[in-house]
All heavy atoms as a GROMACS GRO file, in nm:
protein
  638
    1MET      N    1   9.554  11.276   9.141
    1MET     CA    2   9.539  11.216   9.268
    1MET      C    3   9.643  11.284   9.360
    1MET      O    4   9.753  11.292   9.326
    1MET     CB    5   9.551  11.072   9.264
    1MET     CG    6   9.567  11.008   9.401
    1MET     SD    7   9.628  10.838   9.415
    1MET     CE    8   9.624  10.770   9.244
    2ASN      N    9   9.594  11.319   9.478
    2ASN     CA   10   9.694  11.367   9.578
    2ASN      C   11   9.776  11.258   9.636
    2ASN      O   12   9.706  11.159   9.694
    2ASN     CB   13   9.603  11.438   9.690
    2ASN     CG   14   9.684  11.511   9.785
    2ASN    OD1   15   9.792  11.479   9.822
    2ASN    ND2   16   9.628  11.622   9.842
    3GLU      N   17   9.893  11.262   9.637
    3GLU     CA   18   9.989  11.163   9.683
    3GLU      C   19   9.958  11.138   9.841
    3GLU      O   20   9.985  11.018   9.881
    3GLU     CB   21  10.132  11.201   9.668
    3GLU     CG   22  10.174  11.189   9.527
    3GLU     CD   23  10.176  11.041   9.469
    3GLU    OE1   24  10.216  10.958   9.546
    3GLU    OE2   25  10.120  11.036   9.356
    4LYS      N   26   9.918  11.230   9.908
    4LYS     CA   27   9.881  11.220  10.040
    4LYS      C   28   9.778  11.094  10.070
    4LYS      O   29   9.783  11.036  10.179
    4LYS     CB   30   9.820  11.347  10.089
    4LYS     CG   31   9.772  11.348  10.240
    4LYS     CD   32   9.724  11.480  10.270
    4LYS     CE   33   9.661  11.485  10.423
    4LYS     NZ   34   9.611  11.619  10.450
    5TYR      N   35   9.694  11.072   9.970
    5TYR     CA   36   9.586  10.968   9.982
    5TYR      C   37   9.618  10.842   9.904
    5TYR      O   38   9.528  10.760   9.889
    5TYR     CB   39   9.454  11.028   9.945
    5TYR     CG   40   9.409  11.156  10.026
    5TYR    CD1   41   9.410  11.273   9.956
    5TYR    CD2   42   9.393  11.138  10.160
    5TYR    CE1   43   9.376  11.392  10.032
    5TYR    CE2   44   9.369  11.259  10.233
    5TYR     CZ   45   9.351  11.378  10.168
    5TYR     OH   46   9.319  11.485  10.241
    6ARG      N   47   9.746  10.839   9.850
    6ARG     CA   48   9.770  10.716   9.769
    6ARG      C   49   9.737  10.588   9.836
    6ARG      O   50   9.688  10.486   9.780
    6ARG     CB   51   9.912  10.716   9.732
    6ARG     CG   52   9.952  10.588   9.654
    6ARG     CD   53  10.078  10.600   9.560
    6ARG     NE   54  10.075  10.678   9.443
    6ARG     CZ   55   9.999  10.650   9.336
    6ARG    NH1   56   9.919  10.549   9.336
    6ARG    NH2   57  10.026  10.731   9.230
    7GLU      N   58   9.777  10.568   9.963
    7GLU     CA   59   9.751  10.454  10.033
    7GLU      C   60   9.604  10.417  10.047
    7GLU      O   61   9.554  10.307  10.032
    7GLU     CB   62   9.814  10.459  10.176
    7GLU     CG   63   9.802  10.325  10.256
    7GLU     CD   64   9.875  10.206  10.197
    7GLU    OE1   65   9.959  10.222  10.104
    7GLU    OE2   66   9.849  10.091  10.225
    8GLN      N   67   9.518  10.516  10.058
    8GLN     CA   68   9.376  10.482  10.073
    8GLN      C   69   9.322  10.447   9.933
    8GLN      O   70   9.235  10.349   9.919
    8GLN     CB   71   9.295  10.608  10.120
    8GLN     CG   72   9.313  10.645  10.266
    8GLN     CD   73   9.421  10.719  10.299
    8GLN    OE1   74   9.520  10.735  10.221
    8GLN    NE2   75   9.414  10.797  10.404
    9TYR      N   76   9.368  10.503   9.832
    9TYR     CA   77   9.335  10.465   9.693
    9TYR      C   78   9.368  10.317   9.667
    9TYR      O   79   9.308  10.239   9.618
    9TYR     CB   80   9.398  10.543   9.586
    9TYR     CG   81   9.331  10.682   9.562
    9TYR    CD1   82   9.352  10.792   9.642
    9TYR    CD2   83   9.255  10.694   9.442
    9TYR    CE1   84   9.292  10.909   9.618
    9TYR    CE2   85   9.196  10.808   9.416
    9TYR     CZ   86   9.207  10.918   9.493
    9TYR     OH   87   9.142  11.047   9.471
   10ARG      N   88   9.494  10.277   9.715
   10ARG     CA   89   9.546  10.144   9.706
   10ARG      C   90   9.449  10.038   9.778
   10ARG      O   91   9.415   9.932   9.724
   10ARG     CB   92   9.685  10.128   9.753
   10ARG     CG   93   9.753   9.994   9.726
   10ARG     CD   94   9.889   9.982   9.794
   10ARG     NE   95   9.881   9.965   9.943
   10ARG     CZ   96   9.838   9.866  10.003
   10ARG    NH1   97   9.813   9.748   9.928
   10ARG    NH2   98   9.833   9.848  10.124
   11LYS      N   99   9.422  10.074   9.907
   11LYS     CA  100   9.335   9.990   9.980
   11LYS      C  101   9.193   9.972   9.914
   11LYS      O  102   9.130   9.868   9.920
   11LYS     CB  103   9.320  10.049  10.125
   11LYS     CG  104   9.448  10.014  10.197
   11LYS     CD  105   9.441  10.082  10.342
   11LYS     CE  106   9.576  10.050  10.420
   11LYS     NZ  107   9.567  10.106  10.558
   12PHE      N  108   9.142  10.088   9.859
   12PHE     CA  109   9.012  10.087   9.792
   12PHE      C  110   9.021   9.987   9.688
   12PHE      O  111   8.925   9.900   9.657
   12PHE     CB  112   8.972  10.221   9.754
   12PHE     CG  113   8.834  10.229   9.678
   12PHE    CD1  114   8.718  10.246   9.740
   12PHE    CD2  115   8.828  10.216   9.540
   12PHE    CE1  116   8.598  10.245   9.669
   12PHE    CE2  117   8.715  10.209   9.468
   12PHE     CZ  118   8.592  10.231   9.533
   13GLY      N  119   9.125   9.996   9.596
   13GLY     CA  120   9.146   9.911   9.487
   13GLY      C  121   9.152   9.764   9.529
   13GLY      O  122   9.106   9.673   9.458
   14LEU      N  123   9.224   9.732   9.644
   14LEU     CA  124   9.227   9.600   9.683
   14LEU      C  125   9.082   9.548   9.728
   14LEU      O  126   9.058   9.438   9.701
   14LEU     CB  127   9.316   9.587   9.803
   14LEU     CG  128   9.468   9.596   9.771
   14LEU    CD1  129   9.552   9.607   9.903
   14LEU    CD2  130   9.517   9.490   9.686
   15ASN      N  131   8.997   9.633   9.784
   15ASN     CA  132   8.861   9.601   9.815
   15ASN      C  133   8.786   9.557   9.683
   15ASN      O  134   8.707   9.467   9.684
   15ASN     CB  135   8.796   9.704   9.899
   15ASN     CG  136   8.838   9.691  10.041
   15ASN    OD1  137   8.901   9.604  10.086
   15ASN    ND2  138   8.802   9.798  10.121
   16VAL      N  139   8.813   9.638   9.583
   16VAL     CA  140   8.745   9.619   9.455
   16VAL      C  141   8.785   9.480   9.400
   16VAL      O  142   8.698   9.398   9.356
   16VAL     CB  143   8.769   9.723   9.350
   16VAL    CG1  144   8.717   9.687   9.200
   16VAL    CG2  145   8.716   9.854   9.400
   17VAL      N  146   8.913   9.450   9.415
   17VAL     CA  147   8.965   9.322   9.370
   17VAL      C  148   8.895   9.208   9.450
   17VAL      O  149   8.849   9.098   9.390
   17VAL     CB  150   9.119   9.302   9.384
   17VAL    CG1  151   9.164   9.160   9.361
   17VAL    CG2  152   9.187   9.402   9.296
   18TYR      N  153   8.891   9.224   9.584
   18TYR     CA  154   8.828   9.130   9.668
   18TYR      C  155   8.685   9.092   9.622
   18TYR      O  156   8.647   8.979   9.611
   18TYR     CB  157   8.836   9.175   9.823
   18TYR     CG  158   8.756   9.094   9.906
   18TYR    CD1  159   8.800   8.968   9.949
   18TYR    CD2  160   8.628   9.127   9.943
   18TYR    CE1  161   8.724   8.880  10.036
   18TYR    CE2  162   8.542   9.049  10.028
   18TYR     CZ  163   8.595   8.920  10.079
   18TYR     OH  164   8.524   8.843  10.163
   19TYR      N  165   8.608   9.204   9.604
   19TYR     CA  166   8.463   9.179   9.578
   19TYR      C  167   8.444   9.128   9.425
   19TYR      O  168   8.356   9.063   9.399
   19TYR     CB  169   8.386   9.311   9.588
   19TYR     CG  170   8.360   9.332   9.744
   19TYR    CD1  171   8.428   9.432   9.812
   19TYR    CD2  172   8.276   9.245   9.822
   19TYR    CE1  173   8.410   9.459   9.943
   19TYR    CE2  174   8.256   9.266   9.956
   19TYR     CZ  175   8.326   9.372  10.019
   19TYR     OH  176   8.313   9.391  10.156
   20ARG      N  177   8.532   9.166   9.350
   20ARG     CA  178   8.533   9.119   9.201
   20ARG      C  179   8.556   8.964   9.201
   20ARG      O  180   8.483   8.896   9.133
   20ARG     CB  181   8.639   9.183   9.120
   20ARG     CG  182   8.640   9.130   8.968
   20ARG     CD  183   8.728   9.202   8.880
   20ARG     NE  184   8.877   9.207   8.920
   20ARG     CZ  185   8.954   9.108   8.914
   20ARG    NH1  186   8.922   8.989   8.860
   20ARG    NH2  187   9.084   9.120   8.951
   21LYS      N  188   8.660   8.921   9.274
   21LYS     CA  189   8.685   8.781   9.278
   21LYS      C  190   8.581   8.706   9.350
   21LYS      O  191   8.546   8.589   9.324
   21LYS     CB  192   8.830   8.769   9.354
   21LYS     CG  193   8.940   8.800   9.260
   21LYS     CD  194   9.071   8.773   9.314
   21LYS     CE  195   9.183   8.820   9.205
   21LYS     NZ  196   9.316   8.787   9.256
   22LYS      N  197   8.528   8.766   9.467
   22LYS     CA  198   8.413   8.697   9.521
   22LYS      C  199   8.294   8.673   9.436
   22LYS      O  200   8.228   8.578   9.440
   22LYS     CB  201   8.366   8.788   9.652
   22LYS     CG  202   8.269   8.721   9.739
   22LYS     CD  203   8.242   8.816   9.859
   22LYS     CE  204   8.146   8.744   9.948
   22LYS     NZ  205   8.108   8.831  10.067
   23LEU      N  206   8.273   8.778   9.344
   23LEU     CA  207   8.168   8.762   9.241
   23LEU      C  208   8.210   8.661   9.130
   23LEU      O  209   8.125   8.619   9.049
   23LEU     CB  210   8.139   8.896   9.183
   23LEU     CG  211   8.010   8.924   9.099
   23LEU    CD1  212   7.887   8.881   9.170
   23LEU    CD2  213   8.011   9.061   9.047
   24ARG      N  214   8.336   8.634   9.133
   24ARG     CA  215   8.391   8.531   9.024
   24ARG      C  216   8.381   8.585   8.880
   24ARG      O  217   8.338   8.516   8.794
   24ARG     CB  218   8.332   8.395   9.036
   24ARG     CG  219   8.361   8.333   9.172
   24ARG     CD  220   8.297   8.193   9.178
   24ARG     NE  221   8.338   8.138   9.319
   24ARG     CZ  222   8.354   8.008   9.337
   24ARG    NH1  223   8.358   7.930   9.238
   24ARG    NH2  224   8.384   7.970   9.462
   25VAL      N  225   8.418   8.712   8.866
   25VAL     CA  226   8.424   8.763   8.741
   25VAL      C  227   8.566   8.829   8.707
   25VAL      O  228   8.643   8.866   8.802
   25VAL     CB  229   8.321   8.893   8.715
   25VAL    CG1  230   8.178   8.823   8.728
   25VAL    CG2  231   8.339   9.003   8.813
   26THR      N  232   8.598   8.831   8.583
   26THR     CA  233   8.727   8.886   8.535
   26THR      C  234   8.719   9.045   8.537
   26THR      O  235   8.604   9.105   8.545
   26THR     CB  236   8.763   8.842   8.393
   26THR    OG1  237   8.667   8.899   8.300
   26THR    CG2  238   8.768   8.690   8.388
   27GLN      N  239   8.831   9.106   8.518
   27GLN     CA  240   8.825   9.256   8.499
   27GLN      C  241   8.741   9.293   8.383
   27GLN      O  242   8.666   9.387   8.386
   27GLN     CB  243   8.961   9.315   8.481
   27GLN     CG  244   9.041   9.313   8.606
   27GLN     CD  245   9.182   9.372   8.584
   27GLN    OE1  246   9.225   9.396   8.474
   27GLN    NE2  247   9.244   9.412   8.699
   28LEU      N  248   8.753   9.217   8.277
   28LEU     CA  249   8.668   9.252   8.155
   28LEU      C  250   8.527   9.230   8.177
   28LEU      O  251   8.434   9.318   8.141
   28LEU     CB  252   8.715   9.161   8.030
   28LEU     CG  253   8.641   9.190   7.912
   28LEU    CD1  254   8.664   9.335   7.855
   28LEU    CD2  255   8.683   9.096   7.795
   29GLU      N  256   8.477   9.130   8.244
   29GLU     CA  257   8.341   9.107   8.272
   29GLU      C  258   8.279   9.214   8.372
   29GLU      O  259   8.170   9.262   8.343
   29GLU     CB  260   8.320   8.972   8.344
   29GLU     CG  261   8.343   8.854   8.243
   29GLU     CD  262   8.352   8.719   8.307
   29GLU    OE1  263   8.406   8.713   8.427
   29GLU    OE2  264   8.328   8.619   8.239
   30LEU      N  265   8.365   9.259   8.477
   30LEU     CA  266   8.321   9.364   8.562
   30LEU      C  267   8.312   9.488   8.482
   30LEU      O  268   8.221   9.557   8.502
   30LEU     CB  269   8.422   9.380   8.674
   30LEU     CG  270   8.388   9.492   8.779
   30LEU    CD1  271   8.247   9.462   8.835
   30LEU    CD2  272   8.492   9.493   8.883
   31ALA      N  273   8.403   9.515   8.398
   31ALA     CA  274   8.398   9.643   8.317
   31ALA      C  275   8.275   9.647   8.238
   31ALA      O  276   8.213   9.753   8.222
   31ALA     CB  277   8.525   9.655   8.234
   32GLU      N  278   8.232   9.532   8.178
   32GLU     CA  279   8.121   9.528   8.096
   32GLU      C  280   7.987   9.560   8.188
   32GLU      O  281   7.901   9.621   8.144
   32GLU     CB  282   8.108   9.394   8.019
   32GLU     CG  283   8.210   9.382   7.914
   32GLU     CD  284   8.212   9.238   7.848
   32GLU    OE1  285   8.153   9.145   7.908
   32GLU    OE2  286   8.282   9.229   7.747
   33LEU      N  287   7.985   9.493   8.301
   33LEU     CA  288   7.870   9.509   8.392
   33LEU      C  289   7.859   9.665   8.441
   33LEU      O  290   7.759   9.711   8.459
   33LEU     CB  291   7.898   9.431   8.515
   33LEU     CG  292   7.873   9.285   8.499
   33LEU    CD1  293   7.920   9.204   8.623
   33LEU    CD2  294   7.729   9.244   8.462
   34LEU      N  295   7.985   9.726   8.448
   34LEU     CA  296   7.986   9.868   8.492
   34LEU      C  297   7.987   9.966   8.372
   34LEU      O  298   7.978  10.091   8.398
   34LEU     CB  299   8.111   9.896   8.582
   34LEU     CG  300   8.123   9.810   8.706
   34LEU    CD1  301   8.250   9.840   8.778
   34LEU    CD2  302   7.994   9.849   8.809
   35ASP      N  303   7.988   9.918   8.258
   35ASP     CA  304   7.997   9.997   8.132
   35ASP      C  305   8.110  10.094   8.130
   35ASP      O  306   8.103  10.214   8.099
   35ASP     CB  307   7.856  10.078   8.122
   35ASP     CG  308   7.848  10.136   7.985
   35ASP    OD1  309   7.896  10.075   7.878
   35ASP    OD2  310   7.784  10.240   7.970
   36ILE      N  311   8.226  10.043   8.159
   36ILE     CA  312   8.353  10.116   8.152
   36ILE      C  313   8.456  10.025   8.080
   36ILE      O  314   8.434   9.905   8.066
   36ILE     CB  315   8.404  10.156   8.298
   36ILE    CG1  316   8.436  10.044   8.392
   36ILE    CG2  317   8.309  10.266   8.364
   36ILE    CD1  318   8.496  10.086   8.518
   37GLN      N  319   8.578  10.079   8.066
   37GLN     CA  320   8.685  10.006   7.999
   37GLN      C  321   8.750   9.913   8.103
   37GLN      O  322   8.767   9.949   8.216
   37GLN     CB  323   8.792  10.096   7.936
   37GLN     CG  324   8.733  10.191   7.825
   37GLN     CD  325   8.690  10.108   7.700
   37GLN    OE1  326   8.775  10.013   7.656
   37GLN    NE2  327   8.578  10.131   7.643
   38ARG      N  328   8.814   9.802   8.052
   38ARG     CA  329   8.887   9.710   8.139
   38ARG      C  330   9.008   9.780   8.195
   38ARG      O  331   9.041   9.760   8.299
   38ARG     CB  332   8.919   9.583   8.058
   38ARG     CG  333   8.974   9.480   8.157
   38ARG     CD  334   9.094   9.391   8.106
   38ARG     NE  335   9.204   9.470   8.042
   38ARG     CZ  336   9.306   9.524   8.107
   38ARG    NH1  337   9.319   9.508   8.244
   38ARG    NH2  338   9.402   9.586   8.048
   39SER      N  339   9.064   9.861   8.115
   39SER     CA  340   9.179   9.934   8.171
   39SER      C  341   9.146  10.034   8.279
   39SER      O  342   9.234  10.056   8.375
   39SER     CB  343   9.252  10.018   8.057
   39SER     OG  344   9.153  10.113   7.997
   40HIS      N  345   9.025  10.080   8.290
   40HIS     CA  346   8.986  10.159   8.397
   40HIS      C  347   8.974  10.074   8.525
   40HIS      O  348   9.016  10.123   8.637
   40HIS     CB  349   8.852  10.231   8.361
   40HIS     CG  350   8.814  10.336   8.461
   40HIS    ND1  351   8.703  10.421   8.439
   40HIS    CD2  352   8.873  10.389   8.573
   40HIS    CE1  353   8.696  10.509   8.534
   40HIS    NE2  354   8.794  10.492   8.624
   41ILE      N  355   8.914   9.960   8.506
   41ILE     CA  356   8.913   9.865   8.624
   41ILE      C  357   9.051   9.831   8.680
   41ILE      O  358   9.075   9.836   8.806
   41ILE     CB  359   8.838   9.728   8.591
   41ILE    CG1  360   8.692   9.763   8.560
   41ILE    CG2  361   8.857   9.615   8.702
   41ILE    CD1  362   8.608   9.798   8.678
   42SER      N  363   9.142   9.811   8.591
   42SER     CA  364   9.289   9.774   8.630
   42SER      C  365   9.337   9.899   8.701
   42SER      O  366   9.400   9.883   8.813
   42SER     CB  367   9.371   9.749   8.506
   42SER     OG  368   9.499   9.737   8.541
   43ALA      N  369   9.311  10.026   8.655
   43ALA     CA  370   9.368  10.146   8.717
   43ALA      C  371   9.316  10.162   8.869
   43ALA      O  372   9.371  10.201   8.957
   43ALA     CB  373   9.350  10.256   8.633
   44ILE      N  374   9.175  10.127   8.871
   44ILE     CA  375   9.119  10.146   9.005
   44ILE      C  376   9.173  10.038   9.099
   44ILE      O  377   9.209  10.072   9.213
   44ILE     CB  378   8.956  10.119   8.991
   44ILE    CG1  379   8.894  10.232   8.910
   44ILE    CG2  380   8.895  10.098   9.125
   44ILE    CD1  381   8.754  10.211   8.870
   45GLU      N  382   9.183   9.923   9.050
   45GLU     CA  383   9.236   9.810   9.145
   45GLU      C  384   9.378   9.836   9.180
   45GLU      O  385   9.421   9.796   9.297
   45GLU     CB  386   9.228   9.672   9.071
   45GLU     CG  387   9.081   9.626   9.054
   45GLU     CD  388   9.071   9.493   8.994
   45GLU    OE1  389   9.170   9.433   8.944
   45GLU    OE2  390   8.951   9.440   8.993
   46LEU      N  391   9.459   9.894   9.090
   46LEU     CA  392   9.602   9.936   9.128
   46LEU      C  393   9.606  10.066   9.218
   46LEU      O  394   9.718  10.089   9.268
   46LEU     CB  395   9.673   9.948   9.013
   46LEU     CG  396   9.706   9.825   8.924
   46LEU    CD1  397   9.770   9.864   8.794
   46LEU    CD2  398   9.787   9.731   9.009
   47GLY      N  399   9.494  10.134   9.241
   47GLY     CA  400   9.493  10.246   9.323
   47GLY      C  401   9.550  10.373   9.246
   47GLY      O  402   9.597  10.477   9.307
   48ASN      N  403   9.552  10.363   9.115
   48ASN     CA  404   9.597  10.475   9.033
   48ASN      C  405   9.500  10.586   9.002
   48ASN      O  406   9.534  10.696   8.958
   48ASN     CB  407   9.654  10.422   8.900
   48ASN     CG  408   9.776  10.342   8.925
   48ASN    OD1  409   9.846  10.355   9.026
   48ASN    ND2  410   9.808  10.246   8.831
   49VAL      N  411   9.377  10.552   9.014
   49VAL     CA  412   9.266  10.655   8.986
   49VAL      C  413   9.154  10.639   9.088
   49VAL      O  414   9.137  10.531   9.148
   49VAL     CB  415   9.198  10.638   8.844
   49VAL    CG1  416   9.302  10.651   8.736
   49VAL    CG2  417   9.135  10.498   8.831
   50GLY      N  418   9.076  10.736   9.114
   50GLY     CA  419   8.965  10.732   9.189
   50GLY      C  420   8.832  10.697   9.116
   50GLY      O  421   8.846  10.683   9.000
   51VAL      N  422   8.725  10.710   9.175
   51VAL     CA  423   8.599  10.675   9.109
   51VAL      C  424   8.493  10.776   9.141
   51VAL      O  425   8.510  10.839   9.245
   51VAL     CB  426   8.544  10.530   9.148
   51VAL    CG1  427   8.640  10.423   9.109
   51VAL    CG2  428   8.504  10.525   9.299
   52SER      N  429   8.400  10.796   9.049
   52SER     CA  430   8.295  10.899   9.083
   52SER      C  431   8.189  10.829   9.168
   52SER      O  432   8.194  10.698   9.187
   52SER     CB  433   8.230  10.928   8.946
   52SER     OG  434   8.150  10.810   8.889
   53PHE      N  435   8.102  10.908   9.233
   53PHE     CA  436   7.987  10.850   9.314
   53PHE      C  437   7.903  10.762   9.223
   53PHE      O  438   7.872  10.655   9.273
   53PHE     CB  439   7.908  10.953   9.378
   53PHE     CG  440   7.972  11.006   9.503
   53PHE    CD1  441   8.007  11.140   9.511
   53PHE    CD2  442   7.990  10.930   9.616
   53PHE    CE1  443   8.060  11.195   9.620
   53PHE    CE2  444   8.049  10.987   9.725
   53PHE     CZ  445   8.082  11.112   9.743
   54ASP      N  446   7.875  10.800   9.102
   54ASP     CA  447   7.797  10.724   9.016
   54ASP      C  448   7.860  10.569   9.002
   54ASP      O  449   7.792  10.480   9.005
   54ASP     CB  450   7.777  10.781   8.875
   54ASP     CG  451   7.690  10.906   8.881
   54ASP    OD1  452   7.623  10.927   8.983
   54ASP    OD2  453   7.696  10.982   8.785
   55LEU      N  454   7.980  10.565   8.971
   55LEU     CA  455   8.051  10.443   8.947
   55LEU      C  456   8.059  10.365   9.082
   55LEU      O  457   8.037  10.243   9.080
   55LEU     CB  458   8.196  10.463   8.899
   55LEU     CG  459   8.278  10.329   8.858
   55LEU    CD1  460   8.193  10.240   8.772
   55LEU    CD2  461   8.406  10.363   8.806
   56LEU      N  462   8.085  10.431   9.192
   56LEU     CA  463   8.080  10.368   9.323
   56LEU      C  464   7.949  10.303   9.351
   56LEU      O  465   7.947  10.187   9.394
   56LEU     CB  466   8.115  10.479   9.433
   56LEU     CG  467   8.105  10.424   9.573
   56LEU    CD1  468   8.226  10.342   9.608
   56LEU    CD2  469   8.100  10.541   9.672
   57PHE      N  470   7.841  10.369   9.327
   57PHE     CA  471   7.709  10.322   9.356
   57PHE      C  472   7.674  10.206   9.260
   57PHE      O  473   7.611  10.101   9.302
   57PHE     CB  474   7.598  10.431   9.343
   57PHE     CG  475   7.617  10.535   9.440
   57PHE    CD1  476   7.576  10.663   9.421
   57PHE    CD2  477   7.655  10.499   9.581
   57PHE    CE1  478   7.598  10.774   9.511
   57PHE    CE2  479   7.675  10.617   9.677
   57PHE     CZ  480   7.637  10.751   9.631
   58LYS      N  481   7.723  10.218   9.138
   58LYS     CA  482   7.694  10.100   9.044
   58LYS      C  483   7.780   9.984   9.083
   58LYS      O  484   7.725   9.881   9.074
   58LYS     CB  485   7.732  10.152   8.910
   58LYS     CG  486   7.678  10.066   8.786
   58LYS     CD  487   7.701  10.134   8.659
   58LYS     CE  488   7.627  10.063   8.549
   58LYS     NZ  489   7.658  10.133   8.416
   59MET      N  490   7.905  10.003   9.135
   59MET     CA  491   7.977   9.882   9.188
   59MET      C  492   7.916   9.817   9.301
   59MET      O  493   7.897   9.694   9.303
   59MET     CB  494   8.116   9.942   9.228
   59MET     CG  495   8.221   9.962   9.126
   59MET     SD  496   8.372  10.027   9.216
   59MET     CE  497   8.486  10.030   9.079
   60CYS      N  498   7.859   9.903   9.393
   60CYS     CA  499   7.778   9.852   9.502
   60CYS      C  500   7.659   9.756   9.454
   60CYS      O  501   7.631   9.652   9.517
   60CYS     CB  502   7.743   9.950   9.591
   60CYS     SG  503   7.888  10.024   9.691
   61GLU      N  504   7.583   9.807   9.351
   61GLU     CA  505   7.477   9.731   9.307
   61GLU      C  506   7.531   9.596   9.243
   61GLU      O  507   7.468   9.489   9.273
   61GLU     CB  508   7.408   9.809   9.185
   61GLU     CG  509   7.335   9.922   9.237
   61GLU     CD  510   7.270  10.007   9.127
   61GLU    OE1  511   7.289   9.968   9.008
   61GLU    OE2  512   7.204  10.112   9.154
   62VAL      N  513   7.637   9.598   9.162
   62VAL     CA  514   7.687   9.483   9.102
   62VAL      C  515   7.741   9.378   9.209
   62VAL      O  516   7.717   9.257   9.205
   62VAL     CB  517   7.802   9.519   9.008
   62VAL    CG1  518   7.883   9.391   8.957
   62VAL    CG2  519   7.739   9.589   8.884
   63PHE      N  520   7.814   9.433   9.314
   63PHE     CA  521   7.866   9.355   9.417
   63PHE      C  522   7.757   9.313   9.526
   63PHE      O  523   7.792   9.241   9.609
   63PHE     CB  524   7.982   9.418   9.486
   63PHE     CG  525   8.111   9.447   9.396
   63PHE    CD1  526   8.181   9.560   9.419
   63PHE    CD2  527   8.147   9.350   9.297
   63PHE    CE1  528   8.298   9.574   9.344
   63PHE    CE2  529   8.267   9.374   9.226
   63PHE     CZ  530   8.335   9.490   9.247
   64GLN      N  531   7.652   9.384   9.522
   64GLN     CA  532   7.546   9.355   9.623
   64GLN      C  533   7.593   9.389   9.766
   64GLN      O  534   7.584   9.304   9.858
   64GLN     CB  535   7.483   9.227   9.611
   64GLN     CG  536   7.415   9.206   9.474
   64GLN     CD  537   7.341   9.068   9.463
   64GLN    OE1  538   7.363   8.981   9.544
   64GLN    NE2  539   7.260   9.051   9.365
   65ILE      N  540   7.652   9.504   9.776
   65ILE     CA  541   7.716   9.553   9.910
   65ILE      C  542   7.668   9.697   9.920
   65ILE      O  543   7.622   9.762   9.839
   65ILE     CB  544   7.864   9.537   9.909
   65ILE    CG1  545   7.928   9.619   9.806
   65ILE    CG2  546   7.905   9.396   9.892
   65ILE    CD1  547   8.090   9.621   9.812
   66LYS      N  548   7.699   9.737  10.048
   66LYS     CA  549   7.672   9.880  10.087
   66LYS      C  550   7.801   9.960  10.056
   66LYS      O  551   7.922   9.910  10.065
   66LYS     CB  552   7.644   9.900  10.231
   66LYS     CG  553   7.500   9.837  10.254
   66LYS     CD  554   7.468   9.851  10.402
   66LYS     CE  555   7.340   9.783  10.419
   66LYS     NZ  556   7.300   9.788  10.562
   67PRO      N  557   7.799  10.090  10.011
   67PRO     CA  558   7.917  10.161   9.992
   67PRO      C  559   8.027  10.153  10.100
   67PRO      O  560   8.154  10.144  10.069
   67PRO     CB  561   7.872  10.306   9.969
   67PRO     CG  562   7.724  10.293   9.926
   67PRO     CD  563   7.673  10.162   9.996
   68LYS      N  564   7.989  10.159  10.222
   68LYS     CA  565   8.081  10.158  10.329
   68LYS      C  566   8.179  10.030  10.327
   68LYS      O  567   8.283  10.037  10.378
   68LYS     CB  568   8.019  10.168  10.466
   68LYS     CG  569   7.938  10.055  10.506
   68LYS     CD  570   7.876  10.066  10.653
   68LYS     CE  571   7.809   9.938  10.695
   68LYS     NZ  572   7.767   9.933  10.826
   69GLU      N  573   8.129   9.926  10.269
   69GLU     CA  574   8.209   9.803  10.256
   69GLU      C  575   8.339   9.824  10.172
   69GLU      O  576   8.427   9.752  10.193
   69GLU     CB  577   8.121   9.688  10.214
   69GLU     CG  578   8.017   9.652  10.327
   69GLU     CD  579   7.915   9.535  10.283
   69GLU    OE1  580   7.969   9.422  10.284
   69GLU    OE2  581   7.806   9.567  10.249
   70LEU      N  582   8.315   9.904  10.068
   70LEU     CA  583   8.431   9.930   9.984
   70LEU      C  584   8.534  10.018  10.054
   70LEU      O  585   8.645  10.026  10.009
   70LEU     CB  586   8.386   9.994   9.857
   70LEU     CG  587   8.321   9.910   9.748
   70LEU    CD1  588   8.267   9.984   9.634
   70LEU    CD2  589   8.435   9.795   9.698
   71PHE      N  590   8.500  10.082  10.169
   71PHE     CA  591   8.593  10.173  10.239
   71PHE      C  592   8.619  10.114  10.369
   71PHE      O  593   8.690  10.180  10.453
   71PHE     CB  594   8.521  10.306  10.265
   71PHE     CG  595   8.503  10.386  10.130
   71PHE    CD1  596   8.381  10.383  10.057
   71PHE    CD2  597   8.603  10.463  10.081
   71PHE    CE1  598   8.369  10.453   9.944
   71PHE    CE2  599   8.598  10.532   9.957
   71PHE     CZ  600   8.460  10.531   9.895
   72ASP      N  601   8.603   9.989  10.382
   72ASP     CA  602   8.641   9.917  10.508
   72ASP      C  603   8.780   9.874  10.488
   72ASP      O  604   8.810   9.760  10.426
   72ASP     CB  605   8.542   9.800  10.542
   72ASP     CG  606   8.579   9.730  10.677
   72ASP    OD1  607   8.660   9.793  10.762
   72ASP    OD2  608   8.529   9.628  10.700
   73PHE      N  609   8.881   9.955  10.520
   73PHE     CA  610   9.021   9.919  10.494
   73PHE      C  611   9.080   9.837  10.601
   73PHE      O  612   9.096   9.891  10.710
   73PHE     CB  613   9.104  10.041  10.471
   73PHE     CG  614   9.058  10.138  10.365
   73PHE    CD1  615   9.067  10.268  10.376
   73PHE    CD2  616   8.992  10.087  10.246
   73PHE    CE1  617   9.032  10.362  10.269
   73PHE    CE2  618   8.951  10.168  10.142
   73PHE     CZ  619   8.966  10.311  10.156
   74ARG      N  620   9.107   9.711  10.577
   74ARG     CA  621   9.167   9.623  10.670
   74ARG      C  622   9.315   9.631  10.658
   74ARG      O  623   9.370   9.653  10.544
   74ARG     CB  624   9.129   9.481  10.652
   74ARG     CG  625   8.976   9.471  10.674
   74ARG     CD  626   8.931   9.330  10.635
   74ARG     NE  627   8.782   9.318  10.651
   74ARG     CZ  628   8.687   9.344  10.567
   74ARG    NH1  629   8.733   9.405  10.434
   74ARG    NH2  630   8.565   9.332  10.573
   75ASP      N  631   9.396   9.606  10.760
   75ASP     CA  632   9.538   9.601  10.748
   75ASP      C  633   9.588   9.470  10.702
   75ASP      O  634   9.527   9.367  10.703
   75ASP     CB  635   9.599   9.625  10.890
   75ASP     CG  636   9.571   9.778  10.931
   75ASP    OD1  637   9.569   9.860  10.851
   75ASP    OD2  638   9.566   9.794  11.058
   0.00000   0.00000   0.00000
């Protein structure tokens, strides 16, 4: 990850946390819905890793949102 974009990764991760909690699921339950490891969810939420478009689109299906909503970074 380019350090230049660390803050955007962090904000994206916070949005994932928000929508996961809105859905009322744990990291493990979300990981199972997305067919990935719980540790990967944790890394995404902490802003330590990015996501592929495939995973992004799958998250949007699970959260029932549009992709732009995951990129709506609020202060």
